[in-house]
PDB file of N, CA, C and O in Angstrom:
ATOM      1  N   UNK A   1    -188.319 -45.254 -36.438  1.00  0.00           N
ATOM      2  CA  UNK A   1    -187.305 -45.893 -37.344  1.00  0.00           C
ATOM      3  C   UNK A   1    -187.469 -47.325 -37.267  1.00  0.00           C
ATOM      4  O   UNK A   1    -187.670 -47.741 -36.125  1.00  0.00           O
ATOM      5  N   UNK A   2    -187.435 -48.175 -38.177  1.00  0.00           N
ATOM      6  CA  UNK A   2    -187.581 -49.649 -38.054  1.00  0.00           C
ATOM      7  C   UNK A   2    -186.474 -50.277 -37.674  1.00  0.00           C
ATOM      8  O   UNK A   2    -185.399 -49.711 -37.871  1.00  0.00           O
ATOM      9  N   UNK A   3    -186.506 -51.505 -37.084  1.00  0.00           N
ATOM     10  CA  UNK A   3    -185.312 -52.184 -36.755  1.00  0.00           C
ATOM     11  C   UNK A   3    -184.878 -52.825 -38.097  1.00  0.00           C
ATOM     12  O   UNK A   3    -185.738 -52.954 -38.968  1.00  0.00           O
ATOM     13  N   UNK A   4    -183.615 -53.235 -38.329  1.00  0.00           N
ATOM     14  CA  UNK A   4    -183.091 -53.756 -39.596  1.00  0.00           C
ATOM     15  C   UNK A   4    -183.765 -55.143 -39.814  1.00  0.00           C
ATOM     16  O   UNK A   4    -184.207 -55.888 -38.939  1.00  0.00           O
ATOM     17  N   UNK A   5    -183.753 -55.342 -41.194  1.00  0.00           N
ATOM     18  CA  UNK A   5    -184.233 -56.762 -41.540  1.00  0.00           C
ATOM     19  C   UNK A   5    -182.962 -57.601 -41.642  1.00  0.00           C
ATOM     20  O   UNK A   5    -181.882 -57.061 -41.882  1.00  0.00           O
ATOM     21  N   UNK A   6    -183.078 -58.873 -41.469  1.00  0.00           N
ATOM     22  CA  UNK A   6    -182.028 -59.897 -41.708  1.00  0.00           C
ATOM     23  C   UNK A   6    -182.588 -61.091 -42.353  1.00  0.00           C
ATOM     24  O   UNK A   6    -183.694 -61.531 -42.037  1.00  0.00           O
ATOM     25  N   UNK A   7    -181.825 -61.636 -43.275  1.00  0.00           N
ATOM     26  CA  UNK A   7    -182.251 -62.949 -43.834  1.00  0.00           C
ATOM     27  C   UNK A   7    -183.499 -62.837 -44.628  1.00  0.00           C
ATOM     28  O   UNK A   7    -184.260 -63.802 -44.709  1.00  0.00           O
ATOM     29  N   UNK A   8    -183.743 -61.740 -45.203  1.00  0.00           N
ATOM     30  CA  UNK A   8    -184.984 -61.522 -45.946  1.00  0.00           C
ATOM     31  C   UNK A   8    -184.591 -61.020 -47.274  1.00  0.00           C
ATOM     32  O   UNK A   8    -183.703 -60.171 -47.361  1.00  0.00           O
ATOM     33  N   UNK A   9    -185.216 -61.507 -48.357  1.00  0.00           N
ATOM     34  CA  UNK A   9    -185.150 -61.196 -49.812  1.00  0.00           C
ATOM     35  C   UNK A   9    -186.479 -60.772 -50.203  1.00  0.00           C
ATOM     36  O   UNK A   9    -187.423 -61.556 -50.119  1.00  0.00           O
ATOM     37  N   UNK A  10    -186.623 -59.548 -50.638  1.00  0.00           N
ATOM     38  CA  UNK A  10    -187.941 -59.072 -51.116  1.00  0.00           C
ATOM     39  C   UNK A  10    -187.841 -58.909 -52.700  1.00  0.00           C
ATOM     40  O   UNK A  10    -186.947 -58.203 -53.167  1.00  0.00           O
ATOM     41  N   UNK A  11    -188.644 -59.481 -53.427  1.00  0.00           N
ATOM     42  CA  UNK A  11    -188.596 -59.457 -54.871  1.00  0.00           C
ATOM     43  C   UNK A  11    -189.930 -58.746 -55.363  1.00  0.00           C
ATOM     44  O   UNK A  11    -191.023 -59.244 -55.091  1.00  0.00           O
ATOM     45  N   UNK A  12    -189.819 -57.598 -56.078  1.00  0.00           N
ATOM     46  CA  UNK A  12    -191.023 -57.090 -56.693  1.00  0.00           C
ATOM     47  C   UNK A  12    -191.550 -57.891 -57.785  1.00  0.00           C
ATOM     48  O   UNK A  12    -190.776 -58.102 -58.719  1.00  0.00           O
ATOM     49  N   UNK A  13    -192.808 -58.412 -57.847  1.00  0.00           N
ATOM     50  CA  UNK A  13    -193.338 -59.225 -58.739  1.00  0.00           C
ATOM     51  C   UNK A  13    -193.981 -58.412 -59.876  1.00  0.00           C
ATOM     52  O   UNK A  13    -193.825 -58.678 -61.068  1.00  0.00           O
ATOM     53  N   UNK A  14    -194.798 -57.286 -59.340  1.00  0.00           N
ATOM     54  CA  UNK A  14    -195.487 -56.437 -60.096  1.00  0.00           C
ATOM     55  C   UNK A  14    -195.710 -55.233 -59.612  1.00  0.00           C
ATOM     56  O   UNK A  14    -195.815 -55.133 -58.389  1.00  0.00           O
ATOM     57  N   UNK A  15    -195.831 -54.081 -60.422  1.00  0.00           N
ATOM     58  CA  UNK A  15    -196.239 -52.772 -59.880  1.00  0.00           C
ATOM     59  C   UNK A  15    -197.335 -52.167 -60.982  1.00  0.00           C
ATOM     60  O   UNK A  15    -197.142 -52.087 -62.195  1.00  0.00           O
ATOM     61  N   UNK A  16    -198.356 -51.822 -60.366  1.00  0.00           N
ATOM     62  CA  UNK A  16    -199.314 -51.088 -61.134  1.00  0.00           C
ATOM     63  C   UNK A  16    -199.524 -49.588 -60.607  1.00  0.00           C
ATOM     64  O   UNK A  16    -199.444 -49.324 -59.407  1.00  0.00           O
ATOM     65  N   UNK A  17    -199.807 -48.590 -61.625  1.00  0.00           N
ATOM     66  CA  UNK A  17    -199.980 -47.321 -61.396  1.00  0.00           C
ATOM     67  C   UNK A  17    -201.500 -46.983 -61.585  1.00  0.00           C
ATOM     68  O   UNK A  17    -202.019 -47.276 -62.662  1.00  0.00           O
ATOM     69  N   UNK A  18    -202.195 -46.423 -60.666  1.00  0.00           N
ATOM     70  CA  UNK A  18    -203.457 -46.049 -60.803  1.00  0.00           C
ATOM     71  C   UNK A  18    -203.836 -44.691 -60.650  1.00  0.00           C
ATOM     72  O   UNK A  18    -203.155 -43.980 -59.911  1.00  0.00           O
ATOM     73  N   UNK A  19    -204.793 -44.240 -61.222  1.00  0.00           N
ATOM     74  CA  UNK A  19    -205.441 -42.776 -60.901  1.00  0.00           C
ATOM     75  C   UNK A  19    -206.308 -43.015 -59.717  1.00  0.00           C
ATOM     76  O   UNK A  19    -206.136 -43.981 -58.974  1.00  0.00           O
ATOM     77  N   UNK A  20    -207.240 -42.128 -59.548  1.00  0.00           N
ATOM     78  CA  UNK A  20    -208.154 -42.358 -58.315  1.00  0.00           C
ATOM     79  C   UNK A  20    -208.912 -43.657 -58.587  1.00  0.00           C
ATOM     80  O   UNK A  20    -209.273 -44.041 -59.699  1.00  0.00           O
ATOM     81  N   UNK A  21    -209.127 -44.356 -57.283  1.00  0.00           N
ATOM     82  CA  UNK A  21    -209.799 -45.653 -57.472  1.00  0.00           C
ATOM     83  C   UNK A  21    -211.168 -45.453 -56.783  1.00  0.00           C
ATOM     84  O   UNK A  21    -211.236 -44.915 -55.678  1.00  0.00           O
ATOM     85  N   UNK A  22    -212.308 -45.912 -57.481  1.00  0.00           N
ATOM     86  CA  UNK A  22    -213.610 -45.897 -56.802  1.00  0.00           C
ATOM     87  C   UNK A  22    -214.293 -47.115 -57.249  1.00  0.00           C
ATOM     88  O   UNK A  22    -214.868 -47.200 -58.334  1.00  0.00           O
ATOM     89  N   UNK A  23    -214.213 -48.074 -56.364  1.00  0.00           N
ATOM     90  CA  UNK A  23    -214.891 -49.352 -56.679  1.00  0.00           C
ATOM     91  C   UNK A  23    -215.980 -49.719 -55.611  1.00  0.00           C
ATOM     92  O   UNK A  23    -215.748 -49.772 -54.404  1.00  0.00           O
ATOM     93  N   UNK A  24    -217.120 -49.952 -56.160  1.00  0.00           N
ATOM     94  CA  UNK A  24    -218.145 -50.466 -55.266  1.00  0.00           C
ATOM     95  C   UNK A  24    -218.900 -51.663 -55.847  1.00  0.00           C
ATOM     96  O   UNK A  24    -219.285 -51.715 -57.015  1.00  0.00           O
ATOM     97  N   UNK A  25    -219.078 -52.629 -54.919  1.00  0.00           N
ATOM     98  CA  UNK A  25    -219.878 -53.850 -55.463  1.00  0.00           C
ATOM     99  C   UNK A  25    -221.027 -54.118 -54.557  1.00  0.00           C
ATOM    100  O   UNK A  25    -220.883 -54.087 -53.335  1.00  0.00           O
ATOM    101  N   UNK A  26    -222.093 -54.364 -55.093  1.00  0.00           N
ATOM    102  CA  UNK A  26    -223.153 -54.881 -54.405  1.00  0.00           C
ATOM    103  C   UNK A  26    -224.068 -55.999 -54.933  1.00  0.00           C
ATOM    104  O   UNK A  26    -225.250 -56.168 -54.632  1.00  0.00           O
ATOM    105  N   UNK A  27    -223.271 -56.779 -55.827  1.00  0.00           N
ATOM    106  CA  UNK A  27    -223.845 -58.054 -56.560  1.00  0.00           C
ATOM    107  C   UNK A  27    -223.985 -59.088 -55.801  1.00  0.00           C
ATOM    108  O   UNK A  27    -224.688 -59.963 -56.307  1.00  0.00           O
ATOM    109  N   UNK A  28    -223.517 -59.345 -54.625  1.00  0.00           N
ATOM    110  CA  UNK A  28    -223.468 -60.426 -53.812  1.00  0.00           C
ATOM    111  C   UNK A  28    -223.960 -60.145 -52.326  1.00  0.00           C
ATOM    112  O   UNK A  28    -223.164 -60.293 -51.399  1.00  0.00           O
ATOM    113  N   UNK A  29    -225.157 -59.775 -52.117  1.00  0.00           N
ATOM    114  CA  UNK A  29    -225.583 -59.526 -50.857  1.00  0.00           C
ATOM    115  C   UNK A  29    -225.370 -60.635 -49.796  1.00  0.00           C
ATOM    116  O   UNK A  29    -225.430 -61.778 -50.249  1.00  0.00           O
ATOM    117  N   UNK A  30    -225.170 -60.531 -48.681  1.00  0.00           N
ATOM    118  CA  UNK A  30    -224.884 -59.209 -47.925  1.00  0.00           C
ATOM    119  C   UNK A  30    -223.332 -58.759 -48.131  1.00  0.00           C
ATOM    120  O   UNK A  30    -222.982 -57.758 -47.505  1.00  0.00           O
ATOM    121  N   UNK A  31    -222.502 -59.323 -48.843  1.00  0.00           N
ATOM    122  CA  UNK A  31    -221.042 -59.066 -49.153  1.00  0.00           C
ATOM    123  C   UNK A  31    -221.180 -57.954 -49.905  1.00  0.00           C
ATOM    124  O   UNK A  31    -221.832 -57.970 -50.949  1.00  0.00           O
ATOM    125  N   UNK A  32    -220.480 -56.704 -49.371  1.00  0.00           N
ATOM    126  CA  UNK A  32    -220.126 -55.477 -50.105  1.00  0.00           C
ATOM    127  C   UNK A  32    -218.804 -55.029 -49.962  1.00  0.00           C
ATOM    128  O   UNK A  32    -218.198 -55.258 -48.915  1.00  0.00           O
ATOM    129  N   UNK A  33    -218.289 -54.423 -50.883  1.00  0.00           N
ATOM    130  CA  UNK A  33    -216.960 -53.973 -50.881  1.00  0.00           C
ATOM    131  C   UNK A  33    -216.933 -52.494 -51.494  1.00  0.00           C
ATOM    132  O   UNK A  33    -217.488 -52.218 -52.558  1.00  0.00           O
ATOM    133  N   UNK A  34    -216.220 -51.559 -50.700  1.00  0.00           N
ATOM    134  CA  UNK A  34    -216.148 -50.292 -51.382  1.00  0.00           C
ATOM    135  C   UNK A  34    -214.577 -49.846 -51.049  1.00  0.00           C
ATOM    136  O   UNK A  34    -214.094 -49.944 -49.921  1.00  0.00           O
ATOM    137  N   UNK A  35    -213.900 -49.373 -52.139  1.00  0.00           N
ATOM    138  CA  UNK A  35    -212.564 -49.012 -52.151  1.00  0.00           C
ATOM    139  C   UNK A  35    -212.399 -47.670 -52.817  1.00  0.00           C
ATOM    140  O   UNK A  35    -212.577 -47.594 -54.032  1.00  0.00           O
ATOM    141  N   UNK A  36    -212.085 -46.651 -52.143  1.00  0.00           N
ATOM    142  CA  UNK A  36    -211.914 -45.357 -52.803  1.00  0.00           C
ATOM    143  C   UNK A  36    -210.667 -44.534 -52.254  1.00  0.00           C
ATOM    144  O   UNK A  36    -210.517 -44.234 -51.070  1.00  0.00           O
ATOM    145  N   UNK A  37    -209.860 -44.238 -53.213  1.00  0.00           N
ATOM    146  CA  UNK A  37    -208.675 -43.410 -52.888  1.00  0.00           C
ATOM    147  C   UNK A  37    -208.832 -41.888 -53.288  1.00  0.00           C
ATOM    148  O   UNK A  37    -209.752 -41.554 -54.035  1.00  0.00           O
ATOM    149  N   UNK A  38    -208.017 -41.056 -52.837  1.00  0.00           N
ATOM    150  CA  UNK A  38    -208.225 -39.653 -53.049  1.00  0.00           C
ATOM    151  C   UNK A  38    -207.233 -39.073 -53.980  1.00  0.00           C
ATOM    152  O   UNK A  38    -207.304 -37.902 -54.352  1.00  0.00           O
ATOM    153  N   UNK A  39    -206.285 -39.916 -54.364  1.00  0.00           N
ATOM    154  CA  UNK A  39    -205.373 -39.502 -55.515  1.00  0.00           C
ATOM    155  C   UNK A  39    -204.701 -40.685 -56.197  1.00  0.00           C
ATOM    156  O   UNK A  39    -205.180 -41.804 -56.007  1.00  0.00           O
ATOM    157  N   UNK A  40    -203.700 -40.544 -56.926  1.00  0.00           N
ATOM    158  CA  UNK A  40    -202.953 -41.616 -57.573  1.00  0.00           C
ATOM    159  C   UNK A  40    -202.353 -42.555 -56.632  1.00  0.00           C
ATOM    160  O   UNK A  40    -201.900 -42.163 -55.556  1.00  0.00           O
ATOM    161  N   UNK A  41    -202.329 -43.836 -57.008  1.00  0.00           N
ATOM    162  CA  UNK A  41    -202.024 -44.940 -56.155  1.00  0.00           C
ATOM    163  C   UNK A  41    -200.880 -45.735 -56.888  1.00  0.00           C
ATOM    164  O   UNK A  41    -200.852 -45.754 -58.118  1.00  0.00           O
ATOM    165  N   UNK A  42    -199.936 -46.392 -56.133  1.00  0.00           N
ATOM    166  CA  UNK A  42    -199.014 -47.480 -56.589  1.00  0.00           C
ATOM    167  C   UNK A  42    -199.450 -48.616 -55.816  1.00  0.00           C
ATOM    168  O   UNK A  42    -199.704 -48.574 -54.613  1.00  0.00           O
ATOM    169  N   UNK A  43    -199.534 -49.743 -56.636  1.00  0.00           N
ATOM    170  CA  UNK A  43    -199.972 -51.066 -56.032  1.00  0.00           C
ATOM    171  C   UNK A  43    -198.818 -52.082 -56.380  1.00  0.00           C
ATOM    172  O   UNK A  43    -198.541 -52.401 -57.537  1.00  0.00           O
ATOM    173  N   UNK A  44    -198.132 -52.586 -55.188  1.00  0.00           N
ATOM    174  CA  UNK A  44    -197.088 -53.426 -55.416  1.00  0.00           C
ATOM    175  C   UNK A  44    -197.409 -54.839 -55.016  1.00  0.00           C
ATOM    176  O   UNK A  44    -198.062 -55.020 -53.987  1.00  0.00           O
ATOM    177  N   UNK A  45    -197.001 -55.864 -55.750  1.00  0.00           N
ATOM    178  CA  UNK A  45    -196.973 -57.211 -55.363  1.00  0.00           C
ATOM    179  C   UNK A  45    -195.614 -57.735 -55.142  1.00  0.00           C
ATOM    180  O   UNK A  45    -194.821 -57.828 -56.079  1.00  0.00           O
ATOM    181  N   UNK A  46    -195.277 -58.125 -53.784  1.00  0.00           N
ATOM    182  CA  UNK A  46    -194.034 -58.409 -53.552  1.00  0.00           C
ATOM    183  C   UNK A  46    -194.023 -59.980 -53.002  1.00  0.00           C
ATOM    184  O   UNK A  46    -194.961 -60.472 -52.375  1.00  0.00           O
ATOM    185  N   UNK A  47    -192.930 -60.605 -53.309  1.00  0.00           N
ATOM    186  CA  UNK A  47    -192.623 -61.930 -52.858  1.00  0.00           C
ATOM    187  C   UNK A  47    -191.499 -62.002 -51.826  1.00  0.00           C
ATOM    188  O   UNK A  47    -190.337 -61.801 -52.179  1.00  0.00           O
ATOM    189  N   UNK A  48    -191.816 -62.286 -50.553  1.00  0.00           N
ATOM    190  CA  UNK A  48    -190.723 -62.115 -49.548  1.00  0.00           C
ATOM    191  C   UNK A  48    -190.254 -63.570 -49.330  1.00  0.00           C
ATOM    192  O   UNK A  48    -191.102 -64.453 -49.206  1.00  0.00           O
ATOM    193  N   UNK A  49    -188.917 -63.858 -49.277  1.00  0.00           N
ATOM    194  CA  UNK A  49    -188.389 -65.087 -48.869  1.00  0.00           C
ATOM    195  C   UNK A  49    -187.523 -65.008 -47.676  1.00  0.00           C
ATOM    196  O   UNK A  49    -186.544 -64.264 -47.735  1.00  0.00           O
ATOM    197  N   UNK A  50    -187.751 -65.660 -46.633  1.00  0.00           N
ATOM    198  CA  UNK A  50    -187.040 -65.692 -45.336  1.00  0.00           C
ATOM    199  C   UNK A  50    -186.067 -66.805 -45.273  1.00  0.00           C
ATOM    200  O   UNK A  50    -186.408 -67.965 -45.503  1.00  0.00           O
ATOM    201  N   UNK A  51    -184.738 -66.431 -44.933  1.00  0.00           N
ATOM    202  CA  UNK A  51    -183.833 -67.512 -44.521  1.00  0.00           C
ATOM    203  C   UNK A  51    -184.371 -68.011 -43.154  1.00  0.00           C
ATOM    204  O   UNK A  51    -185.158 -67.319 -42.508  1.00  0.00           O
ATOM    205  N   UNK A  52    -183.904 -69.316 -42.686  1.00  0.00           N
ATOM    206  CA  UNK A  52    -184.247 -69.718 -41.350  1.00  0.00           C
ATOM    207  C   UNK A  52    -183.764 -68.710 -40.417  1.00  0.00           C
ATOM    208  O   UNK A  52    -182.633 -68.267 -40.620  1.00  0.00           O
ATOM    209  N   UNK A  53    -184.489 -68.240 -39.344  1.00  0.00           N
ATOM    210  CA  UNK A  53    -184.124 -67.098 -38.412  1.00  0.00           C
ATOM    211  C   UNK A  53    -184.145 -65.875 -38.930  1.00  0.00           C
ATOM    212  O   UNK A  53    -183.672 -64.949 -38.272  1.00  0.00           O
ATOM    213  N   UNK A  54    -184.738 -65.637 -40.297  1.00  0.00           N
ATOM    214  CA  UNK A  54    -184.715 -64.238 -40.697  1.00  0.00           C
ATOM    215  C   UNK A  54    -185.844 -63.502 -40.117  1.00  0.00           C
ATOM    216  O   UNK A  54    -186.740 -64.050 -39.473  1.00  0.00           O
ATOM    217  N   UNK A  55    -185.777 -62.261 -40.360  1.00  0.00           N
ATOM    218  CA  UNK A  55    -186.707 -61.312 -39.727  1.00  0.00           C
ATOM    219  C   UNK A  55    -186.896 -60.093 -40.624  1.00  0.00           C
ATOM    220  O   UNK A  55    -185.952 -59.610 -41.249  1.00  0.00           O
ATOM    221  N   UNK A  56    -188.117 -59.613 -40.673  1.00  0.00           N
ATOM    222  CA  UNK A  56    -188.421 -58.326 -41.517  1.00  0.00           C
ATOM    223  C   UNK A  56    -188.220 -57.013 -40.759  1.00  0.00           C
ATOM    224  O   UNK A  56    -188.442 -55.910 -41.258  1.00  0.00           O
ATOM    225  N   UNK A  57    -187.768 -57.229 -39.476  1.00  0.00           N
ATOM    226  CA  UNK A  57    -187.622 -56.153 -38.509  1.00  0.00           C
ATOM    227  C   UNK A  57    -188.974 -55.452 -38.229  1.00  0.00           C
ATOM    228  O   UNK A  57    -189.893 -55.552 -39.041  1.00  0.00           O
ATOM    229  N   UNK A  58    -189.079 -54.850 -37.256  1.00  0.00           N
ATOM    230  CA  UNK A  58    -190.345 -54.184 -36.913  1.00  0.00           C
ATOM    231  C   UNK A  58    -190.631 -52.960 -37.751  1.00  0.00           C
ATOM    232  O   UNK A  58    -189.851 -52.016 -37.882  1.00  0.00           O
ATOM    233  N   UNK A  59    -191.806 -53.066 -38.297  1.00  0.00           N
ATOM    234  CA  UNK A  59    -192.318 -51.968 -39.124  1.00  0.00           C
ATOM    235  C   UNK A  59    -193.799 -52.029 -39.263  1.00  0.00           C
ATOM    236  O   UNK A  59    -194.414 -52.991 -38.805  1.00  0.00           O
ATOM    237  N   UNK A  60    -194.425 -51.013 -39.896  1.00  0.00           N
ATOM    238  CA  UNK A  60    -195.778 -51.017 -40.090  1.00  0.00           C
ATOM    239  C   UNK A  60    -196.177 -50.771 -41.484  1.00  0.00           C
ATOM    240  O   UNK A  60    -195.352 -50.175 -42.176  1.00  0.00           O
ATOM    241  N   UNK A  61    -197.295 -51.121 -42.025  1.00  0.00           N
ATOM    242  CA  UNK A  61    -197.958 -50.785 -43.301  1.00  0.00           C
ATOM    243  C   UNK A  61    -199.299 -51.354 -43.340  1.00  0.00           C
ATOM    244  O   UNK A  61    -199.633 -52.259 -42.574  1.00  0.00           O
ATOM    245  N   UNK A  62    -200.072 -50.851 -44.206  1.00  0.00           N
ATOM    246  CA  UNK A  62    -201.423 -51.416 -44.435  1.00  0.00           C
ATOM    247  C   UNK A  62    -201.509 -52.610 -45.352  1.00  0.00           C
ATOM    248  O   UNK A  62    -200.935 -52.590 -46.442  1.00  0.00           O
ATOM    249  N   UNK A  63    -202.201 -53.641 -44.947  1.00  0.00           N
ATOM    250  CA  UNK A  63    -202.176 -54.952 -45.822  1.00  0.00           C
ATOM    251  C   UNK A  63    -203.789 -55.454 -45.661  1.00  0.00           C
ATOM    252  O   UNK A  63    -204.408 -55.517 -44.599  1.00  0.00           O
ATOM    253  N   UNK A  64    -204.272 -55.779 -46.950  1.00  0.00           N
ATOM    254  CA  UNK A  64    -205.624 -56.207 -46.811  1.00  0.00           C
ATOM    255  C   UNK A  64    -205.811 -57.425 -47.842  1.00  0.00           C
ATOM    256  O   UNK A  64    -205.128 -57.616 -48.849  1.00  0.00           O
ATOM    257  N   UNK A  65    -206.860 -58.193 -47.387  1.00  0.00           N
ATOM    258  CA  UNK A  65    -207.209 -59.334 -48.406  1.00  0.00           C
ATOM    259  C   UNK A  65    -208.732 -59.074 -48.630  1.00  0.00           C
ATOM    260  O   UNK A  65    -209.500 -58.867 -47.690  1.00  0.00           O
ATOM    261  N   UNK A  66    -209.116 -59.100 -49.933  1.00  0.00           N
ATOM    262  CA  UNK A  66    -210.505 -59.001 -50.213  1.00  0.00           C
ATOM    263  C   UNK A  66    -210.859 -60.247 -50.891  1.00  0.00           C
ATOM    264  O   UNK A  66    -210.464 -60.396 -52.047  1.00  0.00           O
ATOM    265  N   UNK A  67    -211.589 -61.212 -50.297  1.00  0.00           N
ATOM    266  CA  UNK A  67    -211.976 -62.552 -50.902  1.00  0.00           C
ATOM    267  C   UNK A  67    -213.479 -62.834 -51.042  1.00  0.00           C
ATOM    268  O   UNK A  67    -214.283 -62.389 -50.222  1.00  0.00           O
ATOM    269  N   UNK A  68    -213.801 -63.491 -51.969  1.00  0.00           N
ATOM    270  CA  UNK A  68    -215.230 -64.084 -52.042  1.00  0.00           C
ATOM    271  C   UNK A  68    -215.528 -64.918 -50.783  1.00  0.00           C
ATOM    272  O   UNK A  68    -214.644 -65.587 -50.247  1.00  0.00           O
ATOM    273  N   UNK A  69    -216.665 -64.871 -50.368  1.00  0.00           N
ATOM    274  CA  UNK A  69    -217.031 -65.844 -49.183  1.00  0.00           C
ATOM    275  C   UNK A  69    -216.803 -67.401 -49.527  1.00  0.00           C
ATOM    276  O   UNK A  69    -217.240 -67.997 -50.511  1.00  0.00           O
ATOM    277  N   UNK A  70    -216.007 -67.921 -48.472  1.00  0.00           N
ATOM    278  CA  UNK A  70    -215.554 -69.293 -48.751  1.00  0.00           C
ATOM    279  C   UNK A  70    -214.259 -69.520 -49.388  1.00  0.00           C
ATOM    280  O   UNK A  70    -213.740 -70.633 -49.316  1.00  0.00           O
ATOM    281  N   UNK A  71    -213.691 -68.543 -50.012  1.00  0.00           N
ATOM    282  CA  UNK A  71    -212.451 -68.731 -50.734  1.00  0.00           C
ATOM    283  C   UNK A  71    -211.250 -69.037 -49.834  1.00  0.00           C
ATOM    284  O   UNK A  71    -211.238 -68.512 -48.721  1.00  0.00           O
ATOM    285  N   UNK A  72    -210.271 -69.806 -50.189  1.00  0.00           N
ATOM    286  CA  UNK A  72    -209.067 -70.059 -49.360  1.00  0.00           C
ATOM    287  C   UNK A  72    -208.425 -68.803 -49.199  1.00  0.00           C
ATOM    288  O   UNK A  72    -208.371 -68.035 -50.160  1.00  0.00           O
ATOM    289  N   UNK A  73    -207.892 -68.476 -48.010  1.00  0.00           N
ATOM    290  CA  UNK A  73    -207.105 -67.317 -47.742  1.00  0.00           C
ATOM    291  C   UNK A  73    -205.693 -67.593 -48.039  1.00  0.00           C
ATOM    292  O   UNK A  73    -204.951 -66.636 -48.263  1.00  0.00           O
ATOM    293  N   UNK A  74    -205.263 -68.724 -48.064  1.00  0.00           N
ATOM    294  CA  UNK A  74    -203.794 -69.036 -48.403  1.00  0.00           C
ATOM    295  C   UNK A  74    -203.647 -70.350 -49.027  1.00  0.00           C
ATOM    296  O   UNK A  74    -204.492 -71.226 -48.841  1.00  0.00           O
ATOM    297  N   UNK A  75    -202.551 -70.539 -49.803  1.00  0.00           N
ATOM    298  CA  UNK A  75    -202.347 -71.791 -50.420  1.00  0.00           C
ATOM    299  C   UNK A  75    -201.152 -72.298 -49.743  1.00  0.00           C
ATOM    300  O   UNK A  75    -200.069 -71.713 -49.759  1.00  0.00           O
ATOM    301  N   UNK A  76    -201.430 -73.622 -49.031  1.00  0.00           N
ATOM    302  CA  UNK A  76    -200.162 -74.205 -48.349  1.00  0.00           C
ATOM    303  C   UNK A  76    -199.220 -74.853 -49.410  1.00  0.00           C
ATOM    304  O   UNK A  76    -199.537 -75.292 -50.515  1.00  0.00           O
ATOM    305  N   UNK A  77    -197.949 -74.810 -48.801  1.00  0.00           N
ATOM    306  CA  UNK A  77    -196.857 -75.461 -49.635  1.00  0.00           C
ATOM    307  C   UNK A  77    -196.108 -76.481 -48.694  1.00  0.00           C
ATOM    308  O   UNK A  77    -196.133 -76.392 -47.467  1.00  0.00           O
ATOM    309  N   UNK A  78    -195.466 -77.417 -49.366  1.00  0.00           N
ATOM    310  CA  UNK A  78    -194.763 -78.428 -48.696  1.00  0.00           C
ATOM    311  C   UNK A  78    -193.629 -77.894 -47.788  1.00  0.00           C
ATOM    312  O   UNK A  78    -193.036 -76.861 -48.098  1.00  0.00           O
ATOM    313  N   UNK A  79    -193.339 -78.557 -46.722  1.00  0.00           N
ATOM    314  CA  UNK A  79    -192.079 -78.200 -45.871  1.00  0.00           C
ATOM    315  C   UNK A  79    -190.813 -78.222 -46.836  1.00  0.00           C
ATOM    316  O   UNK A  79    -190.603 -79.219 -47.526  1.00  0.00           O
ATOM    317  N   UNK A  80    -189.998 -77.149 -46.878  1.00  0.00           N
ATOM    318  CA  UNK A  80    -188.863 -77.176 -47.743  1.00  0.00           C
ATOM    319  C   UNK A  80    -187.672 -77.872 -47.171  1.00  0.00           C
ATOM    320  O   UNK A  80    -186.598 -77.907 -47.772  1.00  0.00           O
ATOM    321  N   UNK A  81    -187.881 -78.464 -45.924  1.00  0.00           N
ATOM    322  CA  UNK A  81    -186.879 -79.298 -45.380  1.00  0.00           C
ATOM    323  C   UNK A  81    -185.743 -78.645 -44.733  1.00  0.00           C
ATOM    324  O   UNK A  81    -184.889 -79.391 -44.253  1.00  0.00           O
ATOM    325  N   UNK A  82    -185.578 -77.339 -44.633  1.00  0.00           N
ATOM    326  CA  UNK A  82    -184.401 -76.682 -44.049  1.00  0.00           C
ATOM    327  C   UNK A  82    -184.715 -75.734 -43.065  1.00  0.00           C
ATOM    328  O   UNK A  82    -183.877 -74.877 -42.782  1.00  0.00           O
ATOM    329  N   UNK A  83    -185.977 -75.771 -42.415  1.00  0.00           N
ATOM    330  CA  UNK A  83    -186.312 -74.901 -41.335  1.00  0.00           C
ATOM    331  C   UNK A  83    -186.587 -75.700 -40.117  1.00  0.00           C
ATOM    332  O   UNK A  83    -187.312 -76.695 -40.152  1.00  0.00           O
ATOM    333  N   UNK A  84    -185.973 -75.242 -38.974  1.00  0.00           N
ATOM    334  CA  UNK A  84    -186.048 -76.120 -37.714  1.00  0.00           C
ATOM    335  C   UNK A  84    -187.397 -75.994 -37.079  1.00  0.00           C
ATOM    336  O   UNK A  84    -187.661 -76.760 -36.152  1.00  0.00           O
ATOM    337  N   UNK A  85    -188.304 -75.092 -37.483  1.00  0.00           N
ATOM    338  CA  UNK A  85    -189.599 -75.201 -36.814  1.00  0.00           C
ATOM    339  C   UNK A  85    -190.752 -75.337 -37.615  1.00  0.00           C
ATOM    340  O   UNK A  85    -191.861 -75.431 -37.089  1.00  0.00           O
TER     341      UNK A  85
END
């Protein structure tokens, strides 16, 4: 059982429904990607907004990022001015 979340707003941005996924790329050696599911899948895109001191609570789930070589992993944003750290 997860600990409760506090000061967190989760907004669903998008939801996609897919059948079996079987993707394999080999066009950019040595970079290779293979993604295969055994059944139907739901893919969620979520935007989490934390209040100062907010927490998602302890929990687990699988999260991955697949990016081309050299691509930025994140996009920095300016300090909103309301967070003490």
